[in-house]
C-alpha positions as CSV (number, residue, x, y, z in Angstrom):
1,M,3.5,1.9,-12.9
2,K,0.3,1.8,-15.0
3,L,-3.2,1.5,-13.6
4,S,-3.5,-1.9,-15.4
5,D,-0.5,-3.0,-13.4
6,I,-2.2,-2.1,-10.2
7,D,-5.4,-4.0,-11.2
8,S,-3.5,-7.2,-12.0
9,S,-1.4,-7.0,-8.8
10,L,-4.4,-6.5,-6.6
11,T,-5.7,-10.0,-7.4
12,D,-2.9,-11.9,-5.8
13,F,-1.5,-10.8,-2.3
14,E,2.0,-12.0,-3.0
15,Q,2.1,-10.2,-6.3
16,W,0.7,-7.1,-4.5
17,K,3.6,-7.2,-2.0
18,K,6.1,-7.6,-4.9
19,T,4.6,-4.6,-6.6
20,L,4.7,-2.5,-3.5
21,H,8.3,-3.6,-2.9
22,G,9.2,-2.4,-6.4
23,A,7.6,1.0,-5.6
24,V,9.3,1.3,-2.3
25,D,12.7,0.3,-3.8
26,T,12.3,2.8,-6.5
27,G,11.5,5.5,-4.0
28,K,14.6,4.7,-2.0
29,K,16.8,4.6,-5.1
30,I,15.8,8.1,-6.1
31,G,16.5,9.4,-2.6
32,M,13.1,9.5,-0.9
33,E,13.3,9.4,2.9
34,D,11.3,6.8,4.9
35,H,8.8,9.4,6.1
36,T,8.1,10.5,2.5
37,I,7.5,6.9,1.4
38,T,5.1,6.4,4.4
39,S,3.3,9.6,3.5
40,I,2.8,8.4,-0.1
41,A,1.8,5.0,1.1
42,T,-0.9,6.6,3.3
43,I,-2.3,8.5,0.3
44,V,-2.3,5.4,-1.8
45,G,-4.0,3.5,1.0
46,D,-6.8,6.1,1.1
47,F,-7.2,5.9,-2.6
48,L,-7.3,2.1,-2.7
49,S,-9.8,2.0,0.2
50,N,-12.1,4.4,-1.5
51,N,-11.8,3.2,-5.1
52,V,-10.8,-0.5,-5.3
53,N,-12.8,-3.5,-4.3
54,P,-10.7,-6.0,-2.3
55,E,-10.2,-9.3,-4.3
56,S,-8.7,-11.5,-1.5
57,K,-9.2,-12.1,2.1
58,E,-6.0,-10.4,2.9
59,Q,-7.0,-7.3,1.0
60,Q,-10.4,-7.3,2.7
61,L,-8.8,-7.4,6.1
62,L,-6.5,-4.5,5.2
63,K,-9.4,-2.5,4.0
64,N,-11.4,-3.2,7.1
65,L,-8.5,-2.2,9.4
66,W,-7.8,0.9,7.2
67,D,-11.5,2.0,7.3
68,Q,-11.6,1.8,11.1
69,G,-8.3,3.6,11.7
70,T,-7.7,7.2,12.7
71,S,-5.3,9.3,10.6
72,E,-2.5,8.4,12.9
73,E,-3.4,4.7,12.8
74,K,-3.5,4.7,9.0
75,R,0.0,6.3,9.0
76,V,1.3,3.5,11.3
77,M,-0.4,0.9,9.2
78,A,1.1,2.4,6.0
79,N,4.5,2.4,7.7
80,L,4.1,-1.3,8.7
81,I,3.1,-2.3,5.2
82,V,6.2,-0.5,3.8
83,K,8.4,-2.4,6.3
84,L,6.6,-5.7,5.3
85,V,7.5,-5.3,1.7
86,D,10.9,-3.7,2.0
């Protein structure tokens, strides 16, 4: 996935979910375990929260929740997002 793909998918929530589904599906196909996918999702969540401006109400809500969460809450949120798109 290229950075330009991330930029375009962040503007539409449904497309964002499809993009994440593709990433989760790829991880599973290459043998990643669920806890590994969740760990990567947590790292990506931190990156997005710190570096990308939300472009929709849904993204703003996710950012607000993410920014208020503890490390464990962020991990739970990342896991729930993985489940949402899987």
